[in-house]
N, C-alpha and C positions, 0 to 999 in steps of 0.2 A: 504494499499499499504505500509505503513512504517513498519508494523509488518512482511511483508514478505521479507523485505531486508535482515535481518540476514541470512534467509534461502538461499537467492540468493548467499551471500557471501560464505556460507558453501559449497554450490553446486559448485561454481566456483573454490574453493580450491580443492574439491574432483576431478573435472575434471582435473585439472592440475596435481594431483598426480596420476591419472589413466594413464596419458600419460608416466610415467617414471617407469622404473624399480627400485624397493627398493633395496638398496645396502645391501649385507650380511655382510659388513664389518663395524666396528665402526669407525667413523670419529671424532676425537676430535677437538673441536673448537681451533683455533689458538690462541696462547698466544703472542701477539705482544710484551709485555713488556720484555720477555726474549731475544728478538732479538736486543736489543739496538737501536731501531728505533730512529732517532734524532727528538724528539718532540720540540726541542728549537725553530724551525721556527713558532711553534703555539704560544708559548709564546711571541716571538718577534713581530709576527703579532699583538697581542692584546696590546703589550706595547705601540703601536702608537695610540690606540683608547681611547675611553672614557667610555667603557662599559665592564663588564665581561660577560661570556657566557659559554654554554655547546654546543659542537659542534657535528654534525653527519658527520663523514668522510667516509661513506660507499663506496663512489665512489673510493677513494684512496685505502682503505684497502680490498675492494672486488677484486680489481686488484692484490693486494700483495697475497692475500689467493690463487687466480688462479695461480700465479707464484709458490707458495709453492707446489701445486699439479702437476703442469706441468712446470718444471723449464726451464728458458731461456737457450737456446743453445748458449753459449758464442762464438762459431765459426761461428754463423750465425746471432747473434743479430744485430739489427740496433740501430743507435742513439735513435730513438724514443722509442724503447722497453726499453733500458738501462735508458733513462729519466723516462719513465713511471714506473719503478721499484721504484723510489723515494728514493733510499738508497745511491746513488752515487752523488758526487758534479759534476758540469759541467766540470771541469778541469779532474777529474778522468776519466770521460767518453771519453774524446778526448784523453787522454793518453792511455786508453786501445784500442781505435780504431787505434791509431798510432802504438801501439806495435803489434797489430795483422796484420796490414798491412805490417810491415816490417819483422816480425818473423814468419808469417803464422799462421795456426790454432795451438791452444794450444793442448798440448798432456796430460797435467795433470792439475788439479786444482791448485796445489803447484806453477805452473808457474806464477800465479798472483802476487807473490812476486816479480817478476822482473819488474812489471809494475810501473811506477813512480806513486807515491802517494798512492799506494795500501798498507797500513800498515796491521798489523795483525788484528787490531780492524775492519778495513773495510771488510776484507776478511771473517772473522767470521760472520759479520753482513749480507752479501749477500749469504752466503753458502746454506741456505735453499732454495734459489730461483734460483740456476744456475745449470747448468750441462755441459757436453761436448759431449752430445748425437749427434752422427754423422747422424742420420736419418733426411732426408729432410721432410718438411711440407707434411703432407698427406691431399690432397684436395678431395680425393675420398669417404670420409665419408658422408653418406647421413643425411639429416636433420632428418629423422625418427629414425635413429640409435643414433643420438645425442640426440634426445628427450628421447629415451628409456634408454640410458646408462648414462645419466648425473647425477648429484648430486643436491639434493633438500634441501633447507634450509628454516626454518620457524622460524621467530623471533617475540616474543610478550614482549612488555616492558611497564611498568607502573611506575609512580612517582607522588609525590605530596608533598607539604609542609604540615606540621603537624599544624602550626599556622595558624589562619585565616587571609587572606589578605584583604584589605579595599574594593577591588572590589567585594567581596562576601558577604559583610553586607548588610542588608535590607535597611539600611539609606544611602547607597552610591549614590552620585550624578549621577554617570554614571557607574551603576552597571554592572558587569559580568553577562551575561546570561546563561553560562553554569556551570558546576560543576569545582571543583578544581583539578580533576584528569587529568594527562597528560598520553596519550595512543599512542602506535605505534606498527603497524604490519607490517611485511614484509614477503613476499614469494618470493623466487628466485630459478630458475633452472638454471644450468650451465653445459656445457660440455667443459672441457679444458678451453681455452681462446678464444674458437671459437663461441660458442653460449650462449646467456643469455637472459632470459626473466624473468619478475616478476611484482609484484604489492607491492607498498608501501602506507600505509595510516597512518595519523597522526592527532591527536586532541591536541592542545595546552590547557594549564590551562585557564579555564574560557571560552572556546569555547563550544557551544552546540553539543549535541550527540543524534543522531536519534530524533530530534525535532527541532522546530524553523527554523533557517537558514540552518540547516543541517538535513534534514528528511532522507537523504540517509547515515547517520552515521557519518563518520569522516569529518573534515573540509577540509582535504587536501588529495588528491589521486594522485598517480603517478604510471605509468605503461610503461614498456618498452620491446622491443624485439630488440636484438643486435646480428649481425652475423659478424664475422671477418675471413678473409682468406678462404672463401668457395671455391673459385677457384684461379688459379693464376692471373686472371684479376679482380675478385671481392674482394676488399680488406676489405670493411666495409659496412654495411647496418644497418640504425638505423629507428626503427618505434616506435612512441610514444615520451617519454621524452629521451633527450640525452644532453650531454655537447658539447660545440663547442670551439675549440682552433684554432684561426687563427693567424698565424706569432707569433710575440712577445706580442701580446695583445692589439695593438693600435686600432684595429677595434673590436675585439670580443674575450674575454676569459671568459666563464662561469664557474662556480664551483670554488673552493678554490684555490688560487694561492699564492705561496711562496713569501714573501717579504724579506727585509733585515733582517739578523739574525746571529747566531753563524756560520751557514754555510756560510762562507763569499764569497765562489766562486760559490755559486748557484745563479746565476743572469739571467740565460737563460731560456726561455720558449721554451718547445719542446713538444714532445709527439704526439699521434695520433690526428688528426682534430676532428673526432668523437668519442665519448665515451658513453657508457651506463650511464644513470643517475639514481642513487638509493638513493639519499640523500634526505633530507626532508626541505631543503632550498626552500621556496616556490617563490622565486624570480628569481634566476639566473640560468635559465635552458632554453632549447629549447623544443618545443612540436609539433611534426609533423613527417617529413621524411627527411632522409639524406642518402647519398650513396657516397663512394669513389671507383673509377674504375682505375686500373693500366694497361697501355698499354706501355710496354717497359720501358722506363725511365720517362714517364709522368703519373702523377696522376691527375684525375679529381674528384672533390668533388662538389656536389651540395646539398643543403638542403632548405627545407621550414618549417616554423614554424608559428603556430597561437595559441594564448593563451590569457586568460584574465589576467589583472594585475589590482592592486588596485590603486585608485585615486580619487580625488575629482572632481565631475562634476558639471558645472554650465550651465544649459540649458537656451538659450535666445530665447524667442518667437519672431518670425518674421512673423507677420500676412501677409505681402505683399508677402512673399516667400511661405506662407502656409507650413511651416515646422519649426522645431526646430534646432537651431545651437547648437552643443556640444562644450563647452569650458572646458578644463582640467586645473583646477587651480594649481594642484600639484599631484605628484605621491607618493605613499606609499610603501615602501619597507619592512615593519615589517613582514608581513605574519601573522599578529595576527587579529583575528576577534571574539573579546569577548564582546564588547559593541555594542549598536545600531549604534553608530558613526562608529566604525570600520566595522561592517557589511554592512553598506551602501556603503562603498568604495570597498568591495570584488568584484573583477573581473569585475568592472564597465566599464573598458577600454579594448578594443580588441587591441592587437598588433600582426602584421604580420611582418615576417622577411623572406627574401629570399636572397640567396646568393651563392657563389661558391668559389672554389680555383682551380687554375691550377699551379701544381708544378712539375718542372723538377728537376730530381735528378740523380746524379751520385755517385760514391763510397763514396766521402767525401765532397760532396757539394751539395746545392740545391738553386733554385731560385723560387719564388712563386709569383703569382698574387692573391690577395684576393678581394672580393667585397661583400658588404652587403647592402640591402635596408629594411629600416623599415618604416612602416606605422601605425600610430594610428587612430581610428575611431572618433577622435575629435582633436580640436587645442590645443595644450599646450600652456598656457599663460605664459608669462615672469614674474617671481616673481617680487615683488616691491624692494626687498632688492638690493643694489647697487652691492654687491659682485657677484650676479647671472646675471648681465647684458649680459654676453656673452654666457649664457646657451642657449640650443636649444629651439626654439619655433616653432609652426606649427604642422603639422601632418605627415611630411614624412622627412626622413633623408637617404641620400646615402653616402656610404663612399668606398674608394678603397685604397689598399695599395700594396706594394711589399715588400717581406722580403727575406732574403738571409742568408746563412751560408756556410762557407768555412773552412775546416780543412787542414792546411799545416803542416804536421810533428806534433810538439807539440803545434800549435798555431790555435786557432779557431776565425775567424772574423765572427760576425753576426750582424743583424740589421734589422730594419723595417722602412719604410717611408710611411705615410698615409695621405690622402687628404680627407676632409669632404666637404659637399655639399656647405657649406658657403665660400669656398676658403681657408680655414686654412690648413697649412701643418705641420704635427708633424712627428718627426724622433727620433729614438734612434740607438745607435750603441755601440757595445761591443767588448771586446776582452779578450779572455782566454788563458793563456799561462802557460806552464809547464816549468819554467825557469831551473829547476834543479830536479834531483831526489828527493830533498828535499824541494824545493820552488815552489809555484804556485802563480800566479798573475792574478787578474782580473780587467778590466777597463770597465767603463760603462758611456756613455754620453747621455743625454736625453734633448729634447727640445719639450715641450708641450705647444703651445700657448695658450692664454687665450681663444680665440675663437674657439679652436678645439672641435668638438662635435662628440659623438659617444655613443649609447645607452649602449653597453657591454665592453667598454674599461677597461682593467686592467692591464696595463704595470707596470713594476717595477718603483717605486718612492715613495716620501714621501707622496703625496696626494692619489696616488693609482687609480685615475680616468682618468689619461692621459690629464689633462688640467691645464693651468696656472702654469707651473713648468719648470724650467731649472736648471739642475745639473749635477754633475760629482761624480762618485763613484769609489773607489779603494780598492780592497780587496787582502790581502796577507795572505798565510799559509806557516809556516816554520816547518819542521819536524827535528830538529837538532839531535835527538836521536830516536830509535825505540819506546821509552816509552814517548817521549814528543812531544807536539804539540803547536805552537803558531799561533793563528788565529786572524787577526785584519782587520778592514775596517774603512774608513773614507768617509764620504758623505757630500757633500756641495751643497746647492740648493738657488734658489731665486724664489719668486712669484711675477711676474710682475704686477699682479692685486690683488684687494682684495679678501680675503678669508672669510668663515663663522667665525665670532668673530675676525677677523683681518681687520680692517678698513683702510688698506693702503698697498701698496707694501711692501714686507718683504724678509727676507732671514733668513737662519739658517744652521746649521751643526750638525753633529753627529759623534762620532767615538766609536767603541767598540774594546776591547783586550780581548782575552781569553787564558790562559796558562794552558794546561791540561797535567796531568801525569796519565798514565794508566799502569797496569800491568797484561797481559794476560786477563783472564776473572774475575780475583779476585777483582781487585781494580782500582778505577778511582777517581781522584780529579782534580778540576780546580778552578781557580781564575779569575773572569771576571770584568772589569771596562767598564762602558757605561757612556757616557756624551753627552747630547743633548741640544742644545740651539735653539728655534724656537720662533716666535713672538706671543703675545696675546694683547687682548685690555685691556686698563687701562681706566676705566670710569672716566669722569670729571664732577662732579655734577654741577659746576659752569657754565661751557660753554656748557654742555651738548654734548660735542664732545669726541670721545674716542681717547686716545693716544695709539700708538703701542710701546709695550715695550718687550724686551727679556725675556723668561722663561727658566730657566736652570734646568735640571733634571740630577742628577748625582747619579749612583747606582754602589755598589760594591757587588759581590756575590762569596761566598766560598761554594763549593760543595764537598761532599765525598760520594762515593758509594762503599760498601764493601759486596762482596759475601762471607759470613762466612762459608757457606757450600753449596752443591747443592740444598739444600731446602730452605736456609735462606739468605736474603739480606737485608743490613741496608743502608738507605741514610740519609744524614744529610746535610741541607743547611742553610746558614745564608745570608740574604740580609740587607745591610745597605746603607742608602744614604740620599739624600735631594732634595728638589725643592725650588728654589729661584727666586722671582720676586717682584716687588714693591707693588703688591696687597696683597699678603698673607706673605710677607717677607720670613723668612727662615723656611722652613717646613721639619722637620727631621722624620726619622722613621726607623724600622728594623722588619724583620720577621725571626723567627728560627722555623725550623720544624724537625721532625723526622719521617721518613718512616721506616715500617717493612713489608717486603714482604715475606710470607711464603707459599711454594709450596712443601709440603713433597713428596717424590718420592714413587709411588705405592699406594698413599693413595687419595681417591676421593675428599677430602675437601682442599681447599686452601683459603688463605686470605691475604689481604693487609690493612694496617691501617696507619693513620698519625695523629700526634698531632702536632699543630702549635701554637705558641704565636707571637702576633704582637703589635707593638705600633707605630703608625704614627700620625703626627699632623693634617693630612687632607688626602682627596683624592688625592691631588696633589702628595704626597708622597707614592702613592700605589705600590704594587708589584704583578705581575702575576706569579703564579706557576702552572705547570701541575699537574693534580691529576689523579691517577689511578681510573678507573670507570668501569662500566659494560662494557662488549665487544662491541666494535664499538661506544661507547658513551665516549667522552673525556671532561673533565671539565677543564677550566682554569680560576678560580675565582680571583677576585681582593682582596688582603689583604690589609685593611686599617682601620683607627680607632684604637682602643685599645681593645684587648680581645684575644680569643682563637679560634681555628677551629680543629675539629675533624672529621674523616671519618673512616668507617669500611666497607670493601667489603668481601663478602664470596662467593665462588664458589664451586658447587657440580657437579662432572662428574662420579657418581657411577652408573648410568642407561644408558644402552646401547643407543647411538646415543643422548643422552639428556644432556644438560648443563643447570643448574639452577643457578641464581645468585641473590643476594640482597645486598642493600647499604643502609647505614644510614650516614648522614652528618649533622653536626650542627655548626653554628657560634654563638659565644657569644661576645657581646660587652659590655664593662664596663663603656663607657663614653657616651652611647648613649641610648635612650629609644625607638627607632623604627628602622625599616629597610625599605630601598626603599622609593618610592614615588608615588603618583597617586594611581591607583587601586592595585598596588603592595606592597603598604605600609602594614607593620606588626607592630602592637604595642608590645612593650616588647623588652627585651635585647637578645633574642634568636631567631634564624631562623633555623628550622629543616626540613630535607627532607628525605622521605624514597623511595627507588626505588627497583624494581624487575624485572627480565628479564628471559625468557625461550628461549632456542635455541634448535631446533630439526633438525637434519640432517639426510637424508636417501637417 
C-alpha cells in the first residue's frame, strides 16, 4: 500500500493539470522585495516573543499576487478589499474612501496624490495592484471556463541543517524518528481572485516520511477549494481548509494577524470573513465548509469545521459506567511530530466548530453579530499553575459578539464586544482620524477580563490571546515634508491577574518612534527608538517565592537603503540597545549588517546576500531582523550572543515558466560551543542550513 502512494500523488497532480489549459505565455514569479512591502510588522510581531522562526505567509502573498494579475478597481473597491491588499494603513484606507465619496470616481491614478496620507512612496508601492478599470464584475464566467483558463503553480521546497542535531543521534534519549530533511510541496490553480483550489504538503525536520507514523508520506496535508463573487448573491464559498476572520478578533481570527509595529496606524482588523488557507501552520485554521451569501445590504456567513488537534489525553477507566472518560491535560500548538512523545499527541483530540455572522452593511458603515460554538471530544482539565486558574475547562465553549465600523468623513469608529459562555464580557474600541493632510491619529482601548475565554481569539494587545489585559494605545504619524515621515505610538497596559512567569498582577508600557527620510525610489533612511517595560519574575531562593520586577528593553535602530542602480541595491542597518533588570543587570548589545541585492536587467540570474556581526551579553538583548529568503519563505532570526551571520540567495529564471532558487546561511558564535537545546541542539560553534526551491507556473 505504501509503495503505491507516490503513484497516487502523481496521478492526482496529473488530473489537476489536465483540467487546465497550459498558458503559452511566460509568467515570472513575483519579486515582492522590489515593491517595498512593509515587513516591519513581522519583525515587530517577533520582538514580543521568545523565539525566532521562519514563516510561511502564503495566504497573504497569494492574495497579493492575484491582485497583481487582476488589479483592484479603485472606483469600486470596498474597505475589505483595500485592507486585504495589506499595503495601506487603516487611516489611508478611510482617507481614500472619504475622498472617493466626496470627489466621485477617480479619473487618473495621479489623482491619488490628492488623498490625505498618500505620499509618493505609498502610491508607488500599490501601483502594481490597482487600476481604474470601469468594467463591472463579471458573474457569468462558468466554473468550467475558470478551470480551463486559470493559472497553475507548483512549488517544491527542501532544506536541512548541515550539522547534526542531537535528536538525530543514536544515543539521543528521545530521538527523532525521521530524517533531517524539511520538505514542502504545493500545487494551486487560480482564476483571477474568483476561484482557487490546491493541495499543500509539508514534512518538518525529524518527522517520518512514507514510514512509521506517516505511511502516506508527509506529516501535514492541506487542501482547499475557494470560490468568490460567483454570482451577485454568492460572495464566498470555502471547502476544505480556510481562514476565519470574525470582527476584530475577540471571537476568532485564524492565520497571521498584525500587531503593534512601525505601521503605527494599522490597528484595525478587517478583510473577508472567509479566505482560502494555503499556509503550513498546522494549528490556526478551519477545516470543513463555509459560505457567505449577500442579499441586498445584508450578508450571511455560516461555517462548520472539524479537525484533529494535538494534546495530552488521560483516559480514566470507569467500570461502573462501562466506558472510558477522556480527559485532556493540555493542548499542544507546536505542530511538530518528531519523537514518539510528540507523535502520541498528534490529532489525539477532535475539535468541532460551528458558527456564523450576520452583517448589515451600508456605504461607510456596518454592524455585525458573530457567534461560534466549539466542542472537544474530551474534557480539558485546568492546569495546576495559578496563572491558568481562569482558563477554559470542560468540553464545550460558546461565544457571541457584536462588531461595528462607522466612517464619518475622515473619522473611523470601530470596535467589538464579546461574551463568553462563563459570563465574561470583553470589549475593544478604536478611533482612526485623519487630522490633517499631514497628520493621522489612532486611538485604541481594550478590556479583556481575566476570565474571558475563546479558542481562536487574536485581538490587538500585548498578550495577543484576548484575556487578562486592559490597555490604551495611541499612534501618530506626521508628514511635515514630502520626503519626511515621523511615526510614533505609546501603549500602556495592566494585567489584573498572574501571567506565565509573572506571579502577581502587573503593568507595563511601550513606546516606539521612527523618523524616516526617503527620496523617490533611490534612497531611504530612518532612525527608530523603542522602549518597553514589562514585568518578570525574580526568584527568591530563601523564601521560595518569586518577586515581580520590571524588565526594561531599549533599542535604537539606524537603517539606510540605497538603490545604486536599477540592478543594485545596498542596505545597511545598525541596532544598539540594552536590557535591564535585577536578575541579569545591564545587558548590552549591537547588530551591524550589510545587504547586497543584485537583480541585473535582462539577465536570468539574481542574488541577495547579507553579512552581519553581532555582540550581545545575552538573549535578553536580542534583535530580530527580516531576511530575504526563497520566494514565499521569510526568515526573521534572533541575533544574539557574539559572532557573525551570513546568507546567500541565488535565483535563476532562464527557463520558460520555471524559477529555481537556492540559499545557504550560516551563524557562527565565538562565545558558545553549541546551538539550541533538547533535540535541536548542535555541538559546535556553527549552524549552517541549505535550502532549494523550484517553482513552475503554467
